[in-house]
C-alpha positions in Angstrom: 33.9 -49.4 27.7 32.7 -52.3 25.7 29.1 -51.9 26.9 29.2 -48.2 25.9 30.8 -48.9 22.6 28.1 -51.5 21.9 25.4 -49.1 22.9 26.9 -46.5 20.5 27.1 -49.1 17.7 23.5 -50.1 18.3 22.4 -46.4 18.3 24.3 -45.8 15.1 22.7 -48.9 13.5 19.2 -47.7 14.6 19.9 -44.2 13.2 21.1 -45.8 9.9 17.9 -47.9 9.7 15.8 -44.8 10.4 17.6 -42.8 7.8 17.3 -45.6 5.3 13.5 -45.8 6.0 13.2 -42.0 5.7 15.2 -42.0 2.5 13.1 -44.8 1.0 9.9 -42.9 2.0 11.3 -39.7 0.5 12.3 -41.4 -2.7 8.9 -43.0 -3.0 7.2 -39.7 -2.3 9.4 -37.9 -4.7 8.8 -40.6 -7.4 5.1 -40.2 -6.9 5.4 -36.4 -7.0 7.6 -36.6 -10.1 5.2 -39.0 -11.8 2.3 -36.6 -10.8 4.2 -33.6 -12.0 5.1 -35.3 -15.2 1.5 -36.3 -15.8 0.4 -32.7 -15.1 3.0 -31.5 -17.5 1.8 -33.8 -20.2 -1.8 -32.8 -19.6 -0.8 -29.1 -19.7 1.1 -29.7 -22.9 -1.8 -31.5 -24.5 -4.2 -28.8 -23.4 -1.9 -26.1 -24.6 -1.5 -27.9 -27.9 -5.2 -28.3 -28.4 -5.8 -24.7 -27.4 -3.1 -23.4 -29.8 -4.6 -25.5 -32.6 -8.1 -24.2 -31.8 -6.7 -20.6 -31.7 -5.0 -21.1 -35.0 -8.1 -22.5 -36.6 -10.1 -19.6 -35.2 -7.6 -17.1 -36.5 -7.9 -18.8 -39.9 -11.6 -18.6 -39.8 -11.5 -15.0 -38.7 -9.2 -14.1 -41.5 -11.5 -15.9 -44.0 -14.6 -14.1 -42.5 -12.8 -10.7 -42.8 -11.9 -11.4 -46.4 -15.5 -12.4 -47.1 -16.7 -9.2 -45.4 -14.2 -7.1 -47.5 -15.4 -8.8 -50.7 -19.0 -8.1 -49.7 -18.2 -4.5 -49.0 -16.5 -4.2 -52.4 -19.4 -5.7 -54.2 -21.9 -3.4 -52.4 -19.8 -0.4 -53.3 -19.7 -1.7 -56.9 -23.4 -2.2 -57.0 -24.1 1.3 -55.6 -21.8 2.8 -58.2 -23.5 0.8 -61.0 -27.0 1.9 -59.8 -25.9 5.5 -59.6 -24.3 5.4 -63.1 -27.3 3.6 -64.6 -29.8 6.2 -63.2 -27.7 9.1 -64.4 -27.3 7.7 -67.9 -30.9 6.9 -68.2 -32.2 10.3 -67.1 -29.8 12.3 -69.3 -30.4 10.4 -72.6 -34.2 10.3 -72.6 -36.8 12.5 -74.2 -39.5 14.4 -72.3 -42.1 11.6 -72.7 -39.6 9.0 -71.7 -38.3 11.1 -68.9 -41.8 11.6 -67.6 -42.5 8.0 -68.0 -39.2 7.1 -66.2 -39.9 9.6 -63.5 -43.2 8.0 -62.9 -41.6 4.5 -62.8 -38.8 5.7 -60.6 -41.2 7.2 -58.2 -43.2 4.0 -58.2 -40.0 1.8 -57.8 -37.9 4.2 -55.7 -39.7 3.1 -52.6 -38.7 -0.5 -53.2 -35.1 0.3 -53.9 -34.9 2.5 -50.8 -36.3 -0.3 -48.7 -33.8 -2.7 -50.1 -31.0 -0.2 -49.5 -32.1 0.5 -46.0 -32.3 -3.2 -45.3 -28.8 -3.8 -46.7 -27.5 -0.9 -44.7 -29.1 -2.3 -41.5 -27.6 -5.7 -42.3 -24.3 -4.0 -43.0 -24.4 -2.2 -39.6 -25.4 -5.5 -37.9 -22.5 -7.2 -39.6 -20.1 -4.4 -38.6 -21.4 -4.7 -35.0 -20.9 -8.4 -35.1 -17.4 -8.0 -36.5 -16.6 -5.5 -33.8 -18.0 -7.9 -31.1 -16.0 -10.7 -32.8 -12.9 -8.6 -32.8 -13.4 -7.7 -29.1 -14.0 -11.3 -28.3 -10.8 -12.2 -30.3 -8.8 -9.6 -28.4 -10.3 -10.9 -25.1 -9.5 -14.4 -26.2 -5.9 -13.4 -27.1 -5.5 -11.6 -23.7 -6.9 -14.7 -22.0 -4.7 -16.9 -24.1 -1.6 -14.8 -23.2 -2.6 -14.8 -19.5 -3.2 -18.6 -19.6 0.1 -19.0 -21.4 1.9 -16.9 -18.8 0.1 -18.9 -16.1 1.2 -22.1 -17.7 4.7 -20.8 -18.0 4.7 -19.8 -14.3 3.3 -23.3 -13.4 6.0 -24.9 -15.5 8.7 -22.7 -13.8 7.2 -23.5 -10.4 7.3 -27.2 -11.2 10.9 -26.9 -12.5 11.9 -25.0 -9.4 10.2 -27.7 -7.2 12.0 -30.4 -9.2 15.3 -28.6 -8.7 14.6 -28.3 -5.0 13.7 -31.9 -4.9 16.9 -32.9 -6.7 18.9 -30.7 -4.2 17.1 -32.4 -1.3 17.9 -35.8 -2.9 21.5 -34.9 -3.3 21.7 -33.7 0.3 20.1 -36.9 1.4 22.6 -39.0 -0.6 25.5 -36.9 0.8 24.1 -37.5 4.3 23.8 -41.2 3.6 27.4 -41.4 2.3 28.6 -39.4 5.4 26.8 -41.7 7.8 28.1 -44.8 6.0 31.7 -43.3 6.1 31.3 -42.6 9.8 29.9 -46.0 10.5 32.8 -47.7 8.6 35.3 -45.5 10.4 33.8 -46.3 13.8 33.8 -50.0 13.0 37.4 -49.8 11.9 38.3 -48.0 15.1 36.4 -50.6 17.2 38.2 -53.4 15.4 41.6 -51.7 15.9 40.9 -51.1 19.6 39.7 -54.7 20.1 42.9 -55.9 18.3 45.0 -53.7 20.5 43.3 -54.9 23.6 43.8 -58.5 22.5 47.5 -57.9 21.8 47.9 -56.2 25.1 46.2 -59.1 26.9 48.4 -61.6 25.1 51.5 -59.5 26.0 50.4 -59.3 29.7 49.8 -63.0 29.7 53.2 -63.7 28.2 54.9 -61.4 30.7 53.0 -63.0 33.6 53.9 -66.5 32.4 57.6 -65.4 32.2 57.4 -63.9 35.7 55.8 -67.1 37.0 58.5 -69.2 35.3 61.2 -67.0 36.8 59.6 -67.2 40.3 59.2 -71.0 39.9 62.9 -71.2 39.0 63.9 -69.0 41.9 61.7 -71.2 44.2 63.4 -74.3 42.8 66.8 -72.7 43.4 65.8 -71.7 47.0 64.5 -75.2 47.6 67.7 -76.7 46.4 69.7 -74.3 48.6 67.5 -75.2 51.6 68.1 -78.9 50.8 71.9 -78.4 50.7 71.7 -76.4 53.9 69.7 -79.2 55.6 72.3 -81.7 54.4 75.1 -79.6 55.7 73.3 -79.2 59.0 72.8 -82.9 59.3 76.5 -83.5 58.5 77.4 -80.8 61.1 75.1 -82.5 63.7 76.8 -85.9 63.0 80.2 -84.3 63.3 79.1 -82.6 66.5 77.9 -85.9 67.9 81.2 -87.5 67.0 83.1 -84.6 68.5 80.9 -84.9 71.6 81.7 -88.5 72.0 85.4 -87.8 71.5 85.2 -85.0 74.0 83.5 -87.3 76.5 86.4 -89.6 76.1 88.9 -86.7 76.3 87.3 -84.9 79.3 89.2 -87.1 81.7 92.4 -86.0 80.0 91.8 -82.2 79.7 92.4 -81.1 83.3 95.8 -79.6 82.6 94.7 -77.6 79.6 91.6 -76.2 81.1 92.8 -72.6 80.9 93.7 -72.9 77.3 90.4 -74.5 76.5 88.6 -71.7 78.4 90.6 -69.1 76.4 89.7 -70.9 73.2 86.1 -71.0 74.3 86.2 -67.3 75.2 87.6 -66.6 71.8 85.0 -68.7 70.2 82.3 -67.0 72.3 83.6 -63.7 71.2 83.5 -64.8 67.6 80.1 -66.3 68.0 78.9 -63.1 69.7 80.3 -61.1 66.8 78.6 -63.4 64.4 75.4 -63.1 66.4 75.8 -59.3 66.3 76.3 -59.4 62.5 73.4 -61.8 62.2 71.2 -59.5 64.4 72.2 -56.5 62.3 71.5 -58.5 59.1 68.2 -59.6 60.6 67.4 -56.0 61.6 68.3 -54.8 58.0 66.2 -57.6 56.6 63.3 -56.8 58.9 63.6 -53.1 58.1 63.7 -53.9 54.4 60.8 -56.3 54.8 58.8 -53.7 56.7 59.7 -51.1 54.0 58.6 -53.5 51.3 55.4 -54.3 53.2 54.7 -50.6 53.7 55.5 -50.0 50.0 53.3 -52.9 49.1 50.5 -51.6 51.4 50.9 -48.1 49.8 50.8 -49.6 46.4 47.8 -51.7 47.4 46.1 -48.5 48.6 47.0 -46.8 45.3 45.7 -49.8 43.4 42.5 -49.8 45.4 42.1 -46.0 44.7 42.7 -46.6 41.0 40.3 -49.5 41.1 37.7 -47.2 42.7 38.4 -44.6 40.1 38.5 -47.1 37.2 35.5 -49.4 37.9 34.8 -49.4 34.2 38.3 -51.0 33.5 38.1 -53.7 36.2 37.4 -56.4 33.7 40.7 -55.7 32.0 42.8 -55.2 35.2 41.4 -58.2 37.1 43.9 -60.6 35.6 46.8 -58.3 36.3 45.7 -57.9 39.9 45.2 -61.6 40.3 48.7 -62.2 38.9 50.1 -59.5 41.3 48.3 -61.2 44.2 49.8 -64.5 43.2 53.3 -62.8 43.1 52.6 -61.3 46.5 51.6 -64.7 47.8 54.8 -66.2 46.4 56.8 -63.4 47.9 55.1 -64.1 51.3 55.9 -67.8 50.9 59.5 -66.9 50.2 59.6 -64.7 53.3 58.1 -67.5 55.3 60.7 -69.8 54.0 63.4 -67.3 55.0 61.9 -67.0 58.5 61.9 -70.8 58.8 65.5 -71.0 57.7 66.5 -68.3 60.1 64.6 -70.1 62.9 66.4 -73.3 62.1 69.7 -71.4 62.2 68.8 -70.0 65.6 67.9 -73.4 66.8 71.2 -74.8 65.6 73.0 -72.0 67.4 71.1 -72.7 70.6 72.1 -76.3 70.3 75.7 -75.2 69.9 75.5 -73.1 73.0 73.9 -75.8 75.0 76.6 -78.3 73.9 79.3 -75.8 74.8 77.8 -75.2 78.3 77.5 -78.9 78.8 81.1 -79.3 77.6 82.3 -76.6 80.0 80.5 -78.2 82.9 81.7 -81.7 82.1 85.2 -80.3 81.6 85.1 -78.8 85.1 83.9 -82.0 86.6 86.3 -84.1 84.8 89.4 -81.8 85.2 90.6 -84.0 88.0 90.5 -87.0 85.8 92.3 -85.2 83.0 95.4 -84.6 85.2 96.1 -88.3 85.4 95.9 -88.7 81.6 97.8 -85.6 80.5 100.7 -87.6 79.1 98.4 -89.9 77.2 96.3 -87.2 75.7 99.1 -84.9 74.5 99.1 -86.7 71.2 95.3 -86.8 71.1 95.1 -83.1 71.8 97.2 -82.3 68.9 94.8 -84.4 66.8 91.9 -82.7 68.5 93.4 -79.3 67.8 93.7 -80.2 64.1 90.1 -81.4 64.1 89.1 -78.3 66.0 90.8 -76.1 63.4 88.9 -78.0 60.7 85.6 -77.6 62.5 86.3 -73.8 62.9 87.2 -73.5 59.3 84.0 -75.4 58.3 82.0 -73.2 60.6 83.6 -70.1 59.0 82.8 -71.5 55.6 79.2 -72.2 56.7 78.9 -68.6 58.0 80.3 -67.2 54.8 77.9 -69.4 52.8 75.0 -68.3 54.9 76.1 -64.7 54.5 76.3 -65.1 50.8 72.9 -66.8 50.8 71.5 -64.0 52.8 73.0 -61.5 50.3 71.5 -63.5 47.5 68.1 -63.4 49.2 68.5 -59.7 49.7 69.3 -59.3 46.0 66.3 -61.5 45.0 64.1 -59.4 47.3 65.4 -56.3 45.7 64.7 -57.8 42.2 61.2 -58.8 43.3 60.6 -55.3 44.6 61.9 -53.8 41.4 59.7 -56.1 39.4 56.7 -55.1 41.6 57.6 -51.4 41.0 57.8 -52.1 37.3 54.5 -53.9 37.3 52.9 -51.0 39.2 54.4 -48.5 36.8 53.1 -50.6 33.9 49.7 -50.7 35.5 49.8 -46.9 36.1 50.8 -46.4 32.5 48.0 -48.7 31.3 45.6 -46.9 33.6 46.7 -43.5 32.2 46.4 -44.9 28.6 42.9 -46.2 29.4 41.9 -42.9 30.9 43.2 -41.1 27.8 41.3 -43.6 25.6 38.2 -43.1 27.7 38.5 -39.3 27.3 39.1 -39.8 23.6 36.1 -42.1 23.2 34.1 -39.7 25.4 35.0 -36.8 23.1 34.2 -38.9 20.0 30.9 -39.8 21.5 30.1 -36.1 22.2 31.1 -35.3 18.6 28.9 -38.1 17.3 26.1 -36.9 19.5 26.5 -33.4 18.2 26.7 -34.8 14.6 23.5 -36.9 15.3 21.8 -33.7 16.6 22.8 -31.8 13.5 21.6 -34.7 11.3 18.3 -34.7 13.2 18.0 -30.9 12.7 18.8 -31.4 9.0 16.2 -34.2 8.8 13.7 -31.8 10.5 14.6 -29.1 8.1 14.2 -31.6 5.2 10.8 -32.5 6.6 9.8 -28.9 6.8 11.1 -28.5 3.2 9.0 -31.5 2.2 6.0 -30.0 3.9 6.6 -26.7 2.1 7.0 -28.5 -1.2 3.7 -30.3 -0.5 2.0 -27.0 0.2 3.6 -25.6 -2.9 2.4 -28.6 -5.0 -1.0 -28.2 -3.4 -1.0 -24.6 -4.5 0.2 -25.6 -7.9 -2.6 -28.2 -8.1 -5.1 -25.5 -7.2 -3.6 -23.1 -9.7 -3.7 -25.8 -12.3 -7.3 -26.6 -11.5 -8.2 -22.9 -11.8 -6.2 -22.7 -15.1 -8.0 -25.8 -16.3 -11.4 -24.3 -15.4 -10.4 -21.1 -17.2 -9.3 -23.1 -20.2 -12.6 -24.9 -20.1 -14.4 -21.6 -20.0 -12.3 -20.4 -22.9 -13.1 -23.5 -24.8 -16.8 -23.0 -24.1 -16.5 -19.4 -25.3 -14.5 -20.5 -28.3 -17.3 -23.0 -29.1 -19.9 -20.2 -28.7 -17.8 -18.0 -31.0 -17.5 -20.8 -33.5 -21.2 -21.3 -33.4 -21.8 -17.6 -33.8 -19.3 -17.5 -36.7 -21.1 -20.4 -38.3 -24.4 -18.5 -37.9 -22.7 -15.4 -39.4 -21.4 -17.4 -42.3 -24.8 -18.9 -42.9 -26.4 -15.4 -42.8 -23.7 -14.0 -45.1 -24.3 -16.9 -47.5 -28.0 -16.3 -47.3 -27.4 -12.6 -48.0 -25.2 -13.5 -50.9 -27.9 -15.7 -52.3 -30.6 -13.0 -51.7 -28.6 -10.0 -53.1 -28.1 -11.4 -56.7 -31.7 -12.6 -56.7 -33.0 -9.1 -55.9 -30.6 -7.6 -58.4 -31.9 -9.9 -61.1 -35.5 -9.2 -60.2 -34.9 -5.5 -60.3 -33.2 -5.8 -63.7 -36.1 -8.0 -64.9 -38.6 -5.4 -63.7 -36.6 -2.6 -65.3 -36.5 -4.5 -68.6 
């Protein structure tokens, strides 16, 4: 789990670094594109301002030229009217001689006036043609200017749309960055929380295992103390038995008469011992059955733990400590069972010793029954004492049996407690395994979601790259369009310069005509005078 989480964290960091590099490159490209678009805008604005200024100046010049032409037309009309009135007045107010003389002069000078009039009419027609051509050129220039203005508007709109799209892309990139940072923070928080939970669980398990070890150590100490007390009791019993044996050796010469009573007492004791043996055998059988059951349950649990270990290889690092502690507990349980077996063996040995002593006692009693007849009278008093001592010994043996039975019951209870503890530990392990499986499923689902999210982000990055390529193509088209518009503007400027030159030529010709017309008029008047 830790390795997978680390791999996921490393992949997320790599993705964050790649996104950062991509965003930096995109910002740099967008800054360069924005600076280039701003420069183009400034250039377009400057060119449009210059063109508008030139168009305004040309319009002013055209208006002035039109005014001059209208003035010239008015003057020509006025001169024609003056010439017509002068000729009419002169012909009507003269005498015959003067009229003849004037007719001769008019015939001689009419050719000159006609030539001047024809020349002026030709010049007027030329000027009208030039004005028509100028007007056509102006209309064409206006149309071109309007088309260029519309093209510039379209280019500006395109640049604004491109800037809006760029701003949208930047906003989306920032949103993606914020989302990735939030996801990274959330994953880091979850990792920290999971690590804290695992540390707390490890500490809790360690505390529980320490407590269990302390409890087991205390139980072992109690058992060792009980074993020591039992050994002390056994030593005391052996000493008492030895003393009783010595006393019996002394009293065998005196127990011939009471052989039947002793045999009856021995039979009763044998019956009691047989009953105790039967009870002990039953207890041993129950203990063995319980032990076999516990061993089978432990084996089944070990098999289940092995299966869980095979299924949860990923969580071995976490469960190794618990398994080691369980192994130590099992070892301690086995040690306790070995101690119980040793104590039972010692009890069996003590019983065998008792039986051997009783057999020897019975044999020696038979052999020495003859000697006991002689000392019946002497041993009556001693028999009473021996009976009291025998009662004491029987009572002590009964107390020992009861203590052993209580000890066996305590051992059974402790075994049950240990079995319950083992069941509790196994249930805890199962619950932990289920929790770990749930956590694994949750983390697996989260990883799948993160992978899907990363795929979506990659697709969005690809789409953004495509959008950037489209924007590049769009900007390239805009650059081409701007170049074409610039070329058209240059052509328009060249045409405007040509028109300006033609206008200057026309103004010069008009001024020349203005200078020539009054001179001719004065010459005609001088000739007439």
